[in-house]
C-alpha positions in Angstrom: 0.0 0.0 0.0 1.0 3.6 -0.5 2.9 5.1 2.4 2.9 9.0 2.3 5.7 9.1 4.9 8.0 7.1 2.7 7.2 9.3 -0.3 7.8 12.5 1.7 11.1 11.2 3.0 12.4 10.3 -0.5 11.3 13.6 -1.9 13.2 15.4 0.8 16.3 13.3 0.1 16.1 14.1 -3.6 16.0 17.9 -2.7 18.9 17.4 -0.4 20.9 15.6 -3.1 20.1 18.5 -5.5 21.5 21.0 -3.0 24.6 18.8 -2.6 25.2 18.9 -6.3 24.8 22.6 -6.6 27.2 23.3 -3.7 29.7 20.9 -5.0 29.6 22.2 -8.6 29.6 25.9 -7.7 32.5 25.6 -5.2 34.5 22.8 -6.7 37.8 24.4 -5.8 36.9 25.0 -2.1 37.7 21.9 0.1 35.3 22.8 3.0 32.5 23.3 0.5 33.2 20.0 -1.1 33.2 18.3 2.3 29.8 20.0 3.0 28.5 18.8 -0.4 29.6 15.2 0.5 27.9 15.5 3.8 24.6 16.7 2.2 24.9 13.9 -0.4 25.3 11.4 2.4 22.1 12.7 4.1 20.4 12.2 0.7 21.4 8.5 0.5 21.1 7.5 4.2 19.2 4.3 4.8 18.9 2.0 7.8 18.4 -1.0 5.5 18.8 -1.2 1.7 15.5 -0.9 -0.2 13.7 -4.0 -1.4 15.5 -5.7 -4.3 18.2 -3.1 -4.2 21.0 -5.7 -4.6 19.4 -7.1 -7.7 19.3 -3.7 -9.3 22.8 -2.9 -8.0 24.4 -6.1 -9.6 22.7 -5.4 -12.9 24.5 -2.1 -13.3 27.7 -1.7 -15.4 30.8 -2.4 -13.4 32.1 1.2 -13.0 28.7 2.5 -11.8 28.3 -0.6 -9.5 31.6 0.3 -7.9 30.7 3.9 -7.5 27.7 3.0 -5.4 29.9 1.8 -2.6 30.8 5.4 -1.8 27.2 6.5 -0.7 26.8 3.1 1.0 29.9 3.8 3.2 29.2 7.4 3.9 25.6 7.0 4.8 26.7 4.5 7.4 29.3 6.9 8.9 27.6 10.3 9.0 29.0 11.1 12.4 32.7 11.2 11.3 31.7 13.3 8.3 29.9 15.8 10.6 32.9 16.0 12.8 35.3 16.5 9.8 33.0 19.3 8.4 32.7 21.2 11.6 36.4 20.9 12.2 36.9 23.2 9.1 33.7 25.2 9.3 33.3 28.2 9.3 37.1 28.3 9.1 39.7 25.6 9.6 41.2 25.7 13.1 42.7 22.2 13.1 45.8 21.2 11.2 45.2 18.6 8.5 47.5 16.2 10.5 45.5 16.6 13.7 42.2 16.2 11.9 43.5 13.0 10.1 44.5 11.5 13.4 41.1 12.3 15.0 39.3 10.6 12.1 41.2 7.3 12.3 38.4 5.5 14.3 35.9 6.8 11.8 37.9 5.6 8.8 38.2 2.1 10.4 34.4 2.1 11.0 33.8 3.0 7.3 36.2 0.3 6.2 34.3 -2.3 8.3 31.0 -1.1 6.9 32.4 -1.6 3.4 33.9 -5.0 4.1 30.8 -6.3 5.9 28.5 -5.0 3.1 30.6 -6.4 0.3 30.9 -9.8 2.0 27.3 -10.1 2.9 26.1 -9.0 -0.6 28.5 -11.3 -2.5 28.9 -14.5 -0.5 26.2 -17.2 -0.9 25.9 -20.3 1.2 26.2 -21.0 4.9 26.2 -18.2 7.6 29.2 -15.9 7.2 30.4 -16.0 10.8 31.1 -12.3 10.8 30.5 -10.5 14.1 27.6 -8.2 14.4 29.2 -4.8 15.0 26.3 -2.6 14.0 25.8 -1.3 17.6 29.5 -0.5 17.7 29.4 1.4 14.4 26.4 3.3 15.6 28.2 4.2 18.9 31.2 5.5 16.9 29.0 7.6 14.7 27.1 8.9 17.7 30.2 9.9 19.6 31.6 11.7 16.5 28.2 13.5 16.1 28.4 14.7 19.7 32.0 15.9 19.2 30.8 17.8 16.1 28.2 19.6 18.2 30.9 20.5 20.8 33.1 21.9 18.0 30.2 23.9 16.6 29.5 25.3 20.0 33.1 26.4 20.3 32.9 28.0 16.9 29.8 29.9 17.9 31.5 31.3 21.0 34.5 32.5 19.0 32.5 33.8 16.0 33.9 37.0 14.7 30.7 38.4 13.1 27.0 38.4 13.7 26.3 36.7 10.4 28.7 33.9 11.2 27.1 33.5 14.7 23.6 33.3 13.1 24.4 30.6 10.6 26.1 28.5 13.3 23.0 28.8 15.5 20.8 27.7 12.6 23.0 24.6 12.1 23.0 24.0 15.9 19.2 24.1 16.0 18.9 21.8 13.0 21.3 19.3 14.4 19.6 19.3 17.8 16.3 18.4 16.2 17.7 16.0 13.7 20.1 14.1 15.9 17.4 13.7 18.6 15.0 12.3 16.1 17.7 10.1 14.4 18.8 8.6 17.7 15.3 7.9 18.8 14.5 6.3 15.4 17.6 4.1 15.5 16.8 3.0 19.1 13.3 2.0 18.1 14.6 0.2 15.1 17.2 -1.7 17.2 14.8 -2.8 19.9 12.1 -3.7 17.4 14.0 -5.6 14.7 12.1 -5.6 11.4 9.9 -2.7 12.4 8.4 -0.8 9.4 9.9 2.7 9.8 7.0 4.3 8.0 4.4 1.9 9.4 3.3 4.2 12.2 2.9 7.9 12.6 5.5 8.1 15.4 8.2 6.4 13.3 7.3 8.5 10.3 7.6 11.8 12.3 11.0 10.7 13.7 12.3 9.7 10.2 11.2 13.1 8.8 12.5 14.9 11.9 16.0 13.7 11.0 15.8 15.8 7.9 16.1 18.9 10.1 19.9 18.6 9.7 20.1 18.9 5.9 17.2 21.5 6.1 19.3 23.7 8.4 22.2 23.5 5.9 19.8 24.5 3.1 18.4 27.4 5.1 22.0 28.6 6.0 22.9 28.4 2.3 19.8 30.4 1.1 19.4 32.8 4.0 22.9 33.4 5.4 25.1 32.6 2.4 26.9 29.6 3.7 30.0 29.0 1.7 29.5 32.6 0.3 26.9 31.4 -2.2 23.7 33.1 -3.2 21.3 30.4 -4.4 17.6 30.5 -5.5 15.8 27.2 -5.4 
């Protein structure tokens, strides 16, 4: 049956992906903007579980396109480290690249495990794989990185040098507060009720849509307060 919550969620993700492409194309020479575009694109492809028959479609694609799909698969499972990396360089870089790389080592290892587990489980047929179930650990790593990203953003807000900079940081803080709260609640419900239909009840639908407050705050900051020094009309 038709599920309006699912359709609304996918439409919001398509809009978020469009914003990611615009930011990435318009500021292709600006590394923080590219990182922000990757973060928005990751929000646009996030999924707790792969859609029905996704693997059949995935394997039918030409080899180069099939390989490219592993990037959104990995980043959508490691949004926390991406958030942390972005706020380490936004609105201006205050960490050395060496220090940032060292801080991201656990996140890189988590992304590597997500890729390995995903590739093994989608390719190997036969008896049980014997792989350990580390989903709760990967969730915990992403959650800790997300909390650290909020701390970084709060520190940036206190040391902001202009009113405009402070305003756009507050917009992002508000969006993250709503989105992370909804996202954590959604994941907890999903973890304790394995196989629950995310869009099968009004509460789960609201939580799923509430998570979109994060990319929505990015979009508002771009349109209203010229995040990345861009003027965009959507």
